[in-house]
C-alpha positions in Angstrom: 0.0 0.0 0.0 1.1 3.5 -0.9 3.9 2.3 -3.2 4.4 -0.3 -6.0 8.2 -0.5 -6.3 10.1 -3.3 -4.5 12.9 -0.9 -3.7 10.5 0.9 -1.4 8.9 -2.2 0.2 9.8 -4.0 3.4 12.7 -6.3 3.4 11.7 -9.7 2.0 8.8 -8.5 -0.1 10.4 -10.1 -3.1 10.2 -13.5 -1.4 6.4 -13.6 -0.8 3.3 -13.6 -2.8 1.8 -10.1 -3.2 -2.0 -10.3 -3.6 -3.1 -6.7 -3.9 -1.7 -3.2 -4.4 -3.4 0.1 -3.5 -1.4 3.2 -4.5 -1.3 6.7 -6.0 2.3 6.9 -7.3 4.0 6.3 -10.6 4.2 2.8 -11.9 7.4 1.1 -10.9 9.3 -2.1 -11.8 7.3 -4.9 -10.0 6.2 -8.3 -11.3 4.0 -10.9 -9.8 3.6 -14.6 -10.5 -0.1 -14.3 -11.1 -2.8 -11.7 -11.8 -3.6 -9.5 -8.8 -5.9 -6.5 -7.9 -3.9 -3.4 -8.7 -5.7 -0.2 -7.8 -3.6 2.9 -8.7 -5.3 6.2 -9.0 -4.1 9.8 -9.4 -5.3 11.3 -6.1 -3.5 13.2 -3.4 -3.5 10.4 -0.9 -3.8 6.6 -0.8 -6.0 7.2 2.3 -8.6 8.7 -0.1 -8.7 5.4 -2.0 -8.9 3.3 1.1 -11.8 5.4 2.5 -13.6 5.1 -0.8 -13.3 1.3 -0.6 -15.1 1.3 2.7 -17.9 3.5 1.6 -18.3 2.1 -1.9 -18.7 -1.5 -0.5 -21.0 -0.3 2.3 -18.5 -1.5 5.0 -18.7 0.3 8.3 -15.8 2.7 8.7 -14.9 2.7 12.4 -14.1 6.1 13.9 -10.5 5.1 14.8 -9.8 4.0 11.3 -11.5 7.1 9.9 -9.2 9.2 12.1 -6.1 7.4 10.8 -7.2 8.0 7.2 -7.9 11.6 8.0 -4.4 12.0 9.4 -3.0 10.3 6.3 -4.8 12.7 4.0 -3.7 15.8 6.0 -0.1 14.6 6.0 0.0 13.6 2.3 -1.7 16.7 0.9 -0.6 19.3 3.5 -4.3 19.7 4.4 -5.3 19.9 0.7 -2.7 22.5 -0.3 -0.4 20.2 -2.2 -0.6 20.3 -6.0 -1.4 16.6 -5.9 -4.8 17.3 -4.3 -7.9 16.4 -6.3 -11.6 17.1 -5.8 -12.0 13.5 -4.6 -9.5 14.3 -1.7 -11.5 17.4 -0.8 -14.8 15.6 -0.6 -13.4 12.6 1.2 -11.7 14.8 3.8 -15.1 16.4 4.5 -16.7 13.0 4.9 -13.9 11.9 7.3 -14.4 15.1 9.3 -18.1 14.2 9.7 -17.4 10.6 10.8 -14.7 11.5 13.3 -15.9 14.9 14.5 -12.3 16.1 14.0 -11.5 19.4 12.3 -8.8 18.8 9.7 -7.5 22.4 10.1 -7.1 22.1 13.8 -5.5 18.6 13.4 -3.1 20.1 10.9 -1.9 22.7 13.3 -1.3 20.2 16.1 0.4 17.7 13.7 3.0 20.1 12.4 3.5 21.8 15.7 4.2 18.5 17.5 7.9 18.8 17.0 10.7 19.1 14.5 12.3 15.9 13.1 15.5 17.8 12.7 15.8 18.4 16.4 14.3 15.1 17.7 16.6 12.6 15.8 20.2 12.5 14.7 20.9 13.6 11.1 21.7 9.9 10.1 18.1 9.0 11.0 16.4 12.2 9.8 17.5 11.6 6.2 16.0 8.1 6.2 12.7 8.6 8.0 10.7 9.2 4.8 13.2 8.1 2.2 12.3 6.4 -1.1 14.6 4.7 -3.6 14.1 5.1 -7.3 15.7 4.0 -10.6 15.6 6.0 -13.8 17.8 5.9 -16.9 19.9 3.2 -15.3 20.7 5.3 -12.3 19.6 4.5 -8.7 18.9 7.4 -6.4 17.0 8.2 -3.2 14.8 11.1 -2.2 13.8 11.8 1.4 11.3 14.4 2.6 10.9 16.2 5.9 8.1 18.6 6.7 8.9 21.4 9.1 7.5 24.7 10.4 10.1 27.0 9.0 13.7 26.5 8.1 15.3 27.6 11.4 16.4 24.1 12.4 17.5 23.3 8.9 20.0 26.2 8.8 21.4 25.1 12.2 22.0 21.5 11.0 22.7 21.8 7.3 26.3 20.8 7.5 25.6 17.6 9.5 22.7 16.8 7.2 24.9 17.1 4.1 27.6 14.9 5.7 25.0 12.2 6.6 23.5 12.4 3.1 26.9 11.8 1.5 27.6 8.8 3.7 24.1 7.4 2.8 24.8 7.9 -0.9 28.2 6.1 -0.7 26.9 3.3 1.4 24.0 2.6 -1.0 26.1 3.3 -4.1 23.5 5.8 -5.4 24.1 8.1 -8.3 22.8 10.8 -6.0 20.9 11.2 -2.7 18.5 14.1 -2.0 16.8 15.5 1.1 13.8 17.6 0.5 12.8 19.8 3.4 9.4 21.5 3.1 8.1 24.5 5.1 4.4 23.6 5.4 3.5 27.2 6.3 5.2 29.0 3.4 4.7 26.2 0.9 8.3 26.2 -0.1 11.3 23.8 0.2 15.1 23.6 0.6 16.8 20.8 -1.3 20.1 19.1 -0.3 21.8 16.9 -2.8 24.9 14.7 -2.7 25.9 13.1 -6.0 27.7 13.1 -9.3 29.1 16.5 -10.1 27.7 16.6 -13.6 24.2 15.9 -12.3 24.6 18.6 -9.6 25.3 21.1 -12.4 22.0 20.2 -14.1 20.0 21.5 -11.1 19.2 25.1 -12.1 17.5 26.3 -8.9 19.2 29.1 -6.8 22.0 27.6 -4.8 23.1 29.4 -1.6 26.1 27.1 -1.2 27.3 23.8 -2.6 24.7 21.1 -2.5 21.9 23.3 -1.2 19.1 24.7 -3.4 16.1 27.0 -2.8 12.9 25.6 -4.4 10.2 28.3 -3.9 6.7 26.9 -4.4 7.8 23.3 -4.7 6.3 21.0 -2.0 5.5 17.7 -3.6 8.1 14.9 -4.0 5.8 12.9 -6.2 4.3 15.5 -8.5 7.0 18.2 -8.6 10.5 17.1 -7.5 10.6 13.5 -8.8 9.6 14.5 -12.4 12.2 17.3 -12.2 14.9 14.9 -11.2 13.9 12.4 -14.0 14.1 15.3 -16.5 17.6 16.2 -15.2 18.7 12.6 -15.7 17.3 12.3 -19.2 18.7 15.6 -20.3 22.1 15.1 -18.7 23.6 13.6 -21.9 22.4 16.6 -24.0 24.9 19.4 -23.8 23.4 22.8 -23.2 19.9 21.5 -22.4 18.1 22.6 -19.3 15.4 20.6 -17.3 12.0 22.1 -17.1 10.9 23.3 -13.7 7.7 22.2 -12.0 4.9 24.7 -11.7 5.2 26.3 -8.2 2.4 26.1 -5.6 0.3 29.3 -5.6 -0.3 30.8 -2.2 -3.9 31.5 -1.4 
């Protein structure tokens, strides 16, 4: 659930029989020994799909489960402000609010005010908490994302984060490793990258210092950052070409 690439699955997933996949990401390299139910839809959160499964099949949706799904939607879509958000997400979040009696807006404030990942765990752990591995154009790489209230803690720990990111890249033999830190209030991100020098030169966002880039209006790893990276990789062999940037999030 919430992925369909073995590189992002739990250890040993390639040794067992997978019977069903529910996801909202791009299609990855995964094969099965027999036909399975594969439900993959372009919505902002897999929680939306799961909730729809309950309601569509007239299965009672217990309040605790509805609460978990609401939390998943808020986290995935930054409370419906991410560019991945669809009208289906909007309507389902309203339904989950009615079932749980929980205000998504109030929950969002509590969720992102509960503490900074950058201050609660060491850099070596922070860069792996929400880290996904990808492969494109014959290159393996990883992209981790951390959501914060502001960039204060990031600026204090940037050197240690870059060092941990480089160690992670070398240990995993990645072409590059990236850490995407998103300010959920300003809807903007900072990007840290450790990798091949030629690839680093293809990143055309403003860089305050080596390996650190400012990505104003970019908040989605799935819809904005990953396509940008893939574009960088594909155009890397074309001298003088520049990757197209994702459309920034519009502040309302």
